[in-house]
C-alpha positions in Angstrom: 24.4 7.9 -14.7 22.1 10.9 -14.9 21.2 10.2 -18.5 20.4 6.6 -17.6 18.2 7.7 -14.7 16.2 10.0 -17.0 15.7 7.1 -19.4 14.4 4.9 -16.6 12.1 7.6 -15.3 10.7 8.1 -18.8 10.3 4.4 -19.2 8.3 4.3 -16.0 6.0 7.0 -17.2 5.5 5.6 -20.7 4.9 2.0 -19.6 2.2 2.8 -17.0 0.6 5.3 -19.5 0.4 2.5 -22.1 -0.8 -0.2 -19.7 -3.3 2.1 -18.0 -5.0 2.8 -21.4 -5.4 -1.0 -21.9 -7.0 -1.7 -18.5 -6.9 -0.7 -14.9 -5.6 -4.1 -13.9 -2.7 -4.0 -16.4 -1.8 -0.4 -15.3 -1.7 -1.4 -11.7 0.6 -4.3 -12.3 3.1 -2.2 -14.2 2.8 0.5 -11.5 3.8 -2.0 -8.9 6.6 -3.3 -11.0 8.2 0.1 -10.7 7.1 0.4 -7.1 8.9 -2.9 -6.1 12.0 -1.9 -8.1 12.1 1.7 -6.9 14.4 1.0 -3.9 17.1 -0.9 -5.7 17.0 1.3 -8.8 17.2 4.5 -6.8 20.1 3.1 -4.8 22.1 2.2 -7.9 21.1 5.4 -9.9 21.8 7.9 -7.1 20.8 11.0 -8.9 18.1 13.7 -8.4 16.0 12.2 -11.2 15.8 8.7 -9.7 13.8 10.1 -6.7 10.9 10.7 -9.1 10.8 7.2 -10.6 7.6 6.1 -8.9 6.0 9.6 -9.2 6.5 9.3 -13.0 5.0 5.9 -13.0 2.0 7.0 -11.0 1.5 10.1 -13.2 1.5 7.8 -16.2 -1.2 5.6 -14.7 -3.4 8.6 -13.8 -3.2 9.9 -17.4 -3.8 6.4 -18.8 -7.0 6.2 -16.6 -8.0 9.8 -16.9 -11.5 9.0 -18.0 -12.1 7.0 -14.8 -12.0 10.2 -12.8 -14.9 11.7 -14.6 -17.0 8.6 -15.5 -20.7 9.6 -14.9 -21.6 5.9 -14.4 -19.7 5.9 -11.2 -20.7 9.3 -9.9 -23.5 8.1 -7.6 -21.7 5.0 -6.3 -18.5 6.8 -5.4 -19.8 10.3 -4.6 -18.9 10.3 -0.9 -15.4 8.8 -1.5 -14.7 11.4 -4.2 -15.8 14.1 -1.9 -13.4 13.0 0.8 -10.5 12.7 -1.7 -11.2 16.2 -3.1 -11.3 17.7 0.4 -8.1 16.0 1.5 -6.4 17.3 -1.6 -7.8 20.9 -1.4 -6.6 21.8 2.1 -2.9 21.0 1.3 -3.2 22.9 -2.0 -4.2 26.0 0.0 -1.3 25.5 2.4 1.1 25.8 -0.5 0.1 29.5 -0.7 1.2 30.1 2.9 4.9 31.2 3.3 5.9 28.6 5.9 8.4 26.8 3.8 10.3 27.3 0.5 8.3 26.4 -2.6 10.3 23.2 -3.3 9.9 22.0 0.2 6.2 22.7 0.1 5.9 20.8 -3.2 7.6 17.7 -1.8 5.3 17.9 1.2 2.3 18.4 -1.1 3.3 15.3 -3.0 3.5 13.3 0.3 0.0 14.5 1.3 -2.0 14.2 -1.9 -0.2 12.4 -4.7 -1.4 8.9 -3.8 -5.0 9.9 -2.9 -6.4 9.5 -6.5 -5.6 5.8 -6.2 -8.6 5.5 -3.9 -10.8 6.6 -6.8 -9.2 4.0 -9.1 -9.6 1.4 -6.3 -13.3 2.0 -6.3 -13.4 0.9 -10.0 -11.7 -2.5 -9.5 -13.5 -5.4 -11.1 -12.9 -9.1 -10.9 -10.6 -9.2 -14.0 -8.6 -6.3 -12.6 -8.2 -8.1 -9.3 -7.0 -11.3 -11.0 -4.4 -9.4 -13.0 -3.3 -7.5 -9.9 -2.9 -10.6 -7.7 -1.1 -12.6 -10.4 1.3 -9.6 -10.7 1.8 -9.4 -7.0 2.7 -13.1 -6.8 5.3 -12.7 -9.5 6.8 -9.6 -7.8 6.8 -11.2 -4.4 8.8 -14.1 -5.9 11.3 -11.7 -7.4 11.7 -9.8 -4.1 12.2 -13.1 -2.3 14.9 -14.2 -4.8 16.8 -11.0 -4.0 16.2 -11.5 -0.3 17.6 -15.0 -0.4 20.7 -13.7 -2.2 21.2 -11.0 0.3 20.7 -13.5 3.1 23.8 -15.4 1.9 25.9 -12.7 0.3 24.9 -9.7 2.4 23.4 -6.4 1.0 26.7 -4.9 -0.2 26.7 -6.5 -3.7 23.2 -5.0 -4.3 23.2 -1.7 -2.5 26.2 0.7 -2.7 26.9 2.9 0.3 25.5 6.4 -0.5 23.1 9.0 0.9 19.9 6.9 0.1 21.2 3.6 1.5 22.6 4.8 4.8 19.5 3.7 6.6 20.2 0.1 5.5 23.8 0.2 6.8 22.8 1.5 10.2 20.2 -1.3 10.7 22.7 -3.9 11.7 20.8 -5.3 14.7 19.8 -8.7 13.6 21.1 -11.7 15.6 24.7 -12.3 14.8 25.3 -8.7 13.7 23.6 -9.1 10.3 21.8 -6.4 8.4 18.1 -6.4 8.0 17.2 -7.6 4.5 15.7 -5.0 2.2 15.0 -7.3 -0.8 14.6 -4.9 -3.7 13.1 -2.1 -1.6 14.4 1.1 -0.1 14.6 -0.4 3.4 13.7 -3.5 5.3 10.6 -1.8 6.6 9.5 -1.1 3.1 10.0 -4.7 2.2 8.1 -6.1 5.2 5.4 -3.5 4.9 4.8 -4.2 1.2 4.6 -7.9 1.9 2.0 -7.4 4.6 0.0 -5.1 2.3 0.0 -7.7 -0.5 -1.3 -10.5 1.8 -5.0 -9.5 1.8 -5.2 -9.2 -2.0 -3.6 -12.6 -2.4 -5.7 -14.3 0.2 -8.8 -12.9 -1.5 -7.7 -14.4 -4.8 -6.8 -17.7 -3.2 -10.1 -18.0 -1.3 -12.2 -17.9 -4.5 -9.8 -19.5 -7.0 -11.7 -21.7 -9.4 -8.8 -23.9 -10.6 -6.0 -25.8 -8.9 -3.4 -23.8 -10.9 -4.8 -20.4 -9.8 -5.1 -21.6 -6.2 -1.5 -22.9 -6.1 -0.2 -19.7 -7.7 -2.0 -17.5 -5.1 -0.8 -19.7 -2.3 2.8 -19.2 -3.5 2.3 -15.5 -3.4 1.1 -15.7 0.2 4.0 -17.9 1.2 6.6 -15.5 -0.3 4.9 -12.6 1.4 5.2 -14.2 4.9 8.8 -15.3 4.1 9.6 -11.7 3.2 8.2 -10.4 6.5 10.5 -12.8 8.4 13.5 -11.8 6.3 13.0 -8.1 6.8 13.2 -8.7 10.6 10.9 -5.8 11.3 8.8 -6.2 14.4 5.8 -4.0 13.5 5.4 -5.9 10.2 5.7 -9.2 12.0 2.9 -8.2 14.4 0.7 -7.0 11.5 1.3 -10.3 9.6 0.2 -12.3 12.7 -3.0 -10.2 12.9 -3.6 -10.7 9.2 -3.5 -14.5 9.9 -6.0 -14.1 12.7 -8.3 -12.0 10.6 -8.1 -14.6 7.8 -9.0 -17.5 10.2 -11.7 -15.6 11.9 -13.5 -13.7 9.1 -12.3 -15.5 6.0 -14.8 -17.6 4.1 -13.0 -20.4 2.3 -13.2 -24.1 1.6 -12.1 -26.5 4.3 -9.3 -27.7 2.1 -8.1 -24.1 1.8 -8.2 -23.7 5.5 -6.0 -26.8 6.0 -3.5 -25.6 3.4 -3.4 -22.2 5.0 -2.8 -23.7 8.4 0.0 -25.8 7.0 1.6 -22.7 5.4 1.5 -20.8 8.7 2.9 -23.8 10.6 5.8 -24.0 8.0 6.5 -20.3 8.4 6.5 -20.5 12.2 8.9 -23.5 12.0 11.2 -21.6 9.8 11.2 -18.6 12.2 11.8 -20.7 15.3 14.7 -22.6 13.8 16.6 -19.6 12.5 17.9 -17.0 14.9 18.1 -14.3 12.2 14.3 -14.5 11.8 13.6 -14.0 15.6 14.0 -10.3 16.1 10.3 -10.2 17.0 11.3 -11.8 20.3 12.4 -8.4 21.5 8.8 -7.5 21.7 8.9 -9.3 25.0 11.1 -6.5 26.3 8.3 -4.5 27.8 10.5 -1.6 28.9 11.7 -0.8 25.4 8.3 -1.3 23.9 6.7 1.1 26.5 9.5 3.6 25.8 8.9 3.4 22.0 5.1 3.8 22.3 5.2 6.6 24.9 7.8 8.5 22.9 5.9 8.2 19.7 2.4 8.8 21.0 2.7 11.3 23.8 5.9 13.1 23.7 5.6 16.6 22.2 2.2 16.1 20.5 0.3 18.6 22.6 3.2 21.0 22.5 3.2 20.9 18.8 -0.6 21.4 18.8 -0.3 24.5 20.9 2.7 26.0 19.1 1.7 25.2 15.5 -2.1 25.1 15.3 -1.9 25.8 11.5 1.2 23.6 11.1 4.8 24.3 10.1 4.1 24.2 6.4 4.1 21.3 4.0 7.3 19.4 4.2 8.3 21.0 7.5 6.9 18.3 9.8 8.5 15.1 9.0 7.8 14.2 5.3 10.9 12.4 4.0 13.0 14.8 2.0 15.5 14.0 -0.7 19.0 14.5 0.5 19.5 17.5 -1.7 16.6 19.5 -0.1 17.0 18.5 3.6 19.0 21.6 4.5 16.4 24.0 3.1 13.6 23.0 5.6 12.8 25.9 7.9 12.5 25.2 11.6 12.2 21.4 11.1 10.0 19.7 13.7 8.4 16.3 14.0 8.1 13.1 15.9 7.8 9.4 15.1 4.0 9.5 14.7 2.1 9.7 11.5 -0.8 11.7 13.0 1.7 14.1 14.6 3.3 14.5 11.1 0.0 15.5 9.7 -0.5 17.9 12.5 3.0 19.4 12.0 2.4 20.0 8.3 -1.4 20.5 7.9 -2.3 21.9 11.3 -5.4 21.1 13.3 -7.7 21.4 10.3 -5.7 18.8 8.3 -5.6 16.4 11.2 -9.4 16.7 11.7 -10.0 16.1 8.0 -8.0 12.9 8.1 -9.6 11.7 11.3 -13.0 12.4 9.7 -12.1 10.4 6.6 -10.9 7.5 8.7 -14.1 7.5 10.7 -16.1 7.4 7.5 -14.0 4.5 6.2 -14.5 2.5 9.4 -18.2 3.1 9.2 -18.3 1.2 5.9 -17.9 -2.1 7.9 -21.5 -3.3 7.2 -21.1 -3.3 3.5 -17.6 -4.7 3.7 -18.7 -7.7 5.7 -21.8 -8.3 3.6 -21.6 -11.4 1.3 -20.4 -10.8 -2.2 -17.5 -11.4 -4.6 -14.0 -11.2 -3.2 -15.6 -11.0 0.3 -12.6 -12.5 2.1 -10.2 -10.2 0.4 -12.3 -7.1 1.0 -12.6 -7.8 4.7 -8.8 -8.4 5.0 -8.0 -5.2 3.1 -10.4 -3.2 5.3 -8.9 -4.6 8.4 -5.3 -4.1 7.1 -6.0 -0.4 6.3 -7.3 0.2 9.9 -4.3 -1.7 11.3 -1.8 0.3 9.3 -3.2 3.6 10.5 -3.3 2.3 14.0 0.4 1.5 13.9 1.0 5.0 12.4 0.9 6.2 16.0 4.3 4.7 16.6 5.9 5.5 13.2 5.8 7.6 10.1 5.6 6.9 6.4 2.0 5.6 6.2 1.2 8.1 3.4 4.6 8.1 1.7 5.7 4.5 1.6 6.6 3.1 -1.9 4.7 1.0 -2.9 2.9 0.3 0.4 0.9 3.5 0.4 -0.3 2.8 -3.1 -1.6 -0.6 -2.0 -3.2 1.0 1.1 -5.2 3.7 -0.7 -6.1 1.5 -3.6 -7.6 -1.0 -1.0 -9.4 1.8 0.9 -11.1 2.9 -2.3 -11.9 -0.7 -3.2 -13.6 -1.5 0.1 -15.3 1.8 0.9 -17.8 1.4 -1.9 -19.9 -1.4 -3.4 -17.8 -3.5 -5.8 -18.3 -3.2 -9.6 -19.4 -6.3 -11.3 -18.1 -7.7 -14.6 -20.1 -7.2 -17.7 -21.1 -10.4 -19.4 -19.8 -9.5 -22.8 -21.0 -10.9 -26.2 -19.2 -14.2 -25.9 -20.8 -15.0 -22.6 -24.2 -14.1 -24.1 -23.5 -16.4 -27.1 -22.6 -19.4 -24.9 -25.7 -18.9 -22.8 -27.9 -18.5 -25.9 -26.6 -21.8 -27.4 -27.3 -23.6 -24.1 -30.9 -22.3 -24.2 -30.4 -20.2 -21.0 -31.6 -16.7 -20.4 -28.5 -14.4 -19.9 -28.4 -12.6 -16.6 -28.2 -8.8 -16.8 -24.8 -7.5 -15.8 -24.9 -5.7 -12.5 -23.1 -2.4 -11.9 -23.0 -2.8 -8.1 -22.6 -5.5 -5.4 -25.1 -5.9 -3.9 -27.9 -4.7 -6.3 -29.9 -1.8 -4.9 -33.4 -2.9 -3.9 -35.4 0.0 -5.2 -33.4 1.4 -8.1 -33.1 0.1 -11.7 -30.1 -1.8 -12.7 -27.3 0.4 -14.1 -24.8 -1.1 -16.5 -21.2 -0.3 -15.8 
């Protein structure tokens, strides 16, 4: 099994490296193939190497897109974003030198703090063609996840997930009506399934709202429907609330055709009917238990936060404050502390300085609202991704894993990079020039930015 796990990890690295060299969109699709499959592959290849499956895929993408990180054409447009990414990576790198935790623990914590951050830079380079490839890929992957979810609904999770150290969380989550397990699909947990489905919705709605053909419109709508169905199957309350908010954001801020609005309303009504007629999809009703909700929020937000702040102002070292550790390293963590709060986790590991850096970055990201809500290509999708990112960090106050979820964190940071800078335009290309010339029309110059700066010359991307 170890040899097979090594082969799979090598395949993940090689495939994203190859696809990333072809285009950013292709590289992202292959990355998310491995991200979606990570949970079920790791469960069935329970070795040390299988834990590094998604890391290998992400490294392959970075190497395949290595020129993107030093492209001078993007230097001015993405300067502030790149500065924030560099600062957020530099502070944890300095913390590795401090002797709070063993080196292996610090490296795992370092990975959880910074390894996904370069995706924000790649997200800032997304073009129309990349988004189309990504959304088509997400629709296909959502269909695969739903297929496994349906099979687990009828057969249980046992045929797909053996009982071992990495699946124990699934087998203790037997709190769905009737004593059923929460459904993980092909992910590492039901929360990962529901969270990934929620994170995919903004991208798919963006593709659907501007679809130019009936085929592309129907395909994107299928992806949206499978995402909502996955949220219901996962029976995770936080993700259900987030999905509902995504619906409200779409209705309120989305700009789409009247026919699209009607179809979207029909889809939501259908999902609501399915939830109300199936007791196994109604775990969200426990949100009405105000006592349990208050206890969860107070315990996650208040309990121990200021005690940790006073006792560990510089943190307890990377990996020592709640970052998920592989089972073979858990007993090496020195003085483990933590609480079910992502901001507390950052405080526990990176201290006050690290927490302030992250709060500063989030404040800057929120301040990008004027350019996010301006008219432009993929406007509906960009608004939803921006709102989704804020919502995910807001719910981080009652849970952990915001910066380490696979592949949810990858979608999150990719979207934050995409929405925090003006979007890159497509170049026309010679074929487009030829078609316009034959028609007697004057070809428009390809724009590097959306919208075009008013006082600066056009720069070709």
